[in-house]
C-alpha positions in Angstrom: 107.5 110.4 63.8 106.6 110.5 67.6 109.5 110.4 70.1 109.5 107.3 72.3 112.5 108.3 74.4 113.8 111.9 75.1 117.0 112.3 77.0 118.2 115.8 78.0 121.4 116.8 79.8 121.8 113.3 81.3 124.5 112.9 83.9 125.5 110.0 86.1 128.0 110.0 88.9 129.0 107.1 91.1 130.9 107.1 94.4 134.0 104.9 94.1 136.5 104.4 97.0 135.5 107.8 98.4 135.8 109.6 95.1 133.2 110.7 92.5 133.3 108.9 89.2 131.4 110.7 86.5 130.3 108.2 83.9 127.8 110.2 81.8 128.5 113.9 81.2 125.5 115.6 79.6 123.8 113.4 77.0 121.1 114.6 74.7 119.4 112.0 72.6 116.0 111.1 71.1 114.7 107.7 70.0 111.7 107.5 67.7 109.0 104.8 67.6 110.1 101.9 65.4 113.8 102.8 65.3 116.6 100.2 65.6 119.8 101.7 67.0 123.3 100.5 67.9 125.2 102.2 70.8 128.9 101.7 70.5 132.1 102.9 72.2 135.1 101.7 74.2 134.8 100.1 77.6 134.1 102.7 80.2 132.4 105.0 77.7 129.1 104.7 79.7 127.1 102.5 77.3 125.6 100.1 79.8 125.0 102.9 82.3 123.1 104.8 79.6 121.1 101.7 78.8 120.2 101.0 82.4 119.0 104.6 82.9 116.7 104.7 79.9 115.4 101.3 80.9 114.7 102.8 84.4 116.9 100.2 86.1 118.9 103.2 87.5 118.2 106.9 87.9 120.4 109.8 86.6 122.3 112.1 88.9 120.8 115.0 86.9 119.0 115.6 83.7 115.7 114.1 82.4 114.6 111.0 80.7 111.1 110.8 79.2 109.6 107.5 78.0 106.3 107.6 76.2 106.0 111.2 77.4 106.6 110.4 81.1 109.5 111.9 83.0 111.0 108.9 84.8 112.9 111.1 87.2 109.6 112.2 88.7 108.0 108.8 89.2 107.8 106.8 92.4 109.3 103.3 92.7 105.8 101.8 92.0 105.4 104.2 89.0 108.8 103.2 87.6 108.0 99.5 87.9 104.6 100.0 86.1 106.2 102.1 83.3 109.0 99.5 82.9 106.6 96.6 82.8 104.5 98.2 80.2 107.1 99.8 78.0 110.5 98.1 78.3 111.9 94.7 77.6 115.4 93.6 78.3 117.9 91.2 76.7 121.3 90.9 78.4 124.5 89.1 77.5 123.6 86.5 80.1 120.1 85.3 79.4 119.0 85.0 83.1 116.6 82.1 82.4 115.3 80.1 85.3 116.9 76.7 85.1 114.0 74.8 86.7 111.4 76.0 84.2 111.0 75.1 80.5 111.3 77.5 77.6 107.6 78.4 77.5 107.4 78.9 81.3 110.4 81.2 81.2 108.8 83.2 78.4 105.5 83.7 80.2 107.0 84.4 83.7 106.8 88.2 83.4 103.1 87.9 82.7 102.5 85.4 85.5 104.2 87.8 87.9 102.0 90.6 86.6 98.9 88.4 87.4 97.7 87.8 83.9 95.8 84.8 82.6 98.0 81.8 82.2 95.9 80.5 79.3 96.3 83.7 77.4 100.0 83.9 78.3 100.7 80.4 77.1 99.0 81.1 73.7 101.1 84.2 73.2 104.3 82.5 74.6 103.9 79.7 72.0 103.4 82.3 69.2 106.5 84.1 70.3 108.6 80.9 70.5 107.4 80.1 67.0 108.5 83.6 65.8 112.0 83.0 67.2 112.2 79.6 65.7 111.9 77.6 68.9 108.3 76.2 68.8 109.6 72.6 69.0 111.7 73.4 72.0 108.9 74.8 74.2 109.1 72.1 76.8 113.0 72.0 77.0 114.7 73.5 80.0 117.6 76.0 79.6 120.2 73.3 80.2 118.9 71.4 77.2 119.2 74.4 74.9 122.2 75.9 73.1 123.5 79.4 73.9 121.8 80.8 70.9 118.5 79.1 71.7 118.6 80.4 75.3 119.1 83.9 73.9 116.1 83.4 71.6 114.0 82.4 74.6 115.2 85.5 76.4 114.1 87.7 73.4 110.7 86.0 73.3 110.4 86.7 77.1 111.3 90.3 76.5 108.5 90.6 74.0 105.7 89.0 76.0 104.1 92.1 77.5 104.4 94.0 74.2 106.9 96.6 75.2 107.5 99.7 73.0 111.2 99.5 73.7 113.7 96.6 73.7 117.1 97.2 75.3 119.8 94.7 74.6 123.2 94.8 76.3 125.8 92.8 74.4 123.2 90.2 73.5 125.6 88.2 71.4 128.7 88.6 73.5 128.9 84.9 74.4 127.9 83.4 71.0 129.9 82.2 68.1 129.8 84.3 64.9 127.2 82.2 63.0 124.9 82.2 66.0 125.5 85.9 66.5 124.5 86.6 62.9 121.2 84.7 63.3 120.4 86.7 66.5 121.2 89.9 64.8 118.7 89.0 62.0 116.1 88.2 64.6 116.3 91.7 66.1 115.7 93.2 62.7 112.8 90.8 62.2 111.3 91.7 65.5 111.6 95.4 64.7 109.8 94.8 61.4 107.1 92.6 62.8 106.1 94.5 65.9 107.3 98.0 65.3 109.3 97.8 68.5 112.1 100.3 69.0 115.3 98.3 69.6 118.5 99.7 71.2 121.5 97.4 71.2 124.8 98.1 73.0 127.4 96.1 71.2 131.1 95.7 70.6 130.3 93.7 67.5 131.5 95.7 64.5 129.5 93.8 61.9 126.3 94.3 63.9 127.0 98.0 64.3 127.7 98.4 60.6 124.4 96.7 59.7 122.3 99.2 61.8 120.5 102.1 60.3 121.6 104.4 63.2 124.8 104.2 65.2 125.4 106.3 68.3 129.0 106.4 69.6 129.7 107.3 73.2 133.1 108.6 74.3 134.0 109.7 77.7 130.4 109.8 78.8 129.2 112.0 75.9 127.7 111.4 72.5 130.7 111.6 70.2 128.8 110.8 67.0 125.2 110.1 65.9 125.1 108.6 62.4 122.3 107.5 60.2 123.8 104.9 57.8 120.5 104.2 56.0 116.8 105.0 56.3 115.4 103.6 59.4 113.2 100.6 58.4 109.5 101.4 58.6 107.8 99.6 61.4 105.4 96.9 60.3 101.9 96.5 61.8 101.6 94.1 64.7 100.5 90.7 63.4 97.0 89.4 64.1 97.0 87.1 67.1 99.6 89.1 69.0 97.2 91.6 70.6 97.3 92.6 74.3 97.1 89.9 76.9 94.1 90.4 79.0 94.2 89.8 82.8 
């Protein structure tokens, strides 16, 4: 199985009140196409920092990160933005939806910013909203949606440009247990439908237990890397969800 992400000797140090704070201390990790992985660990273990670096939102102090064969540490700012736009989708604990736009407009916003055809984007956006169970709510603004519905919109938005990798940082942290369970199921469904690699940072024990692979970080290092079951085979991308043309 091809490697989507390759991390070698990854270190990250921050300056805090005149002192160096080493958050990541030499991480080696590979992520394959179509995997779904939980990253767990106590607060301060470096989980979010690790996620931000493999998502190219931050750069390491040392070490290498390759995404789809490209070493992100050697790319320019423009190159990083291009790689991120084509390969990575993000879902955070706080959905970051734009309150003045409806659900469909929020979903297609990344494509509009990239200069793609609005007609093609809207067709794909409606298909994605249908996939996440929100087709009837396409014209509702975020303030008219529940927390779980807002997170579903955020997931649809993350999928718009067909990234190879979805990174989710505590995506159910603000949701009740029933809503959290439905969002968890949705991540598995997306993984099966699109073959998207999904990495979820979580404190949710039930979610972590349900994942085929669990990576535990401790003191900035990989403390454990466990396969609890066979990684689900990625399904073929459904007809009608092909690339959006400019």
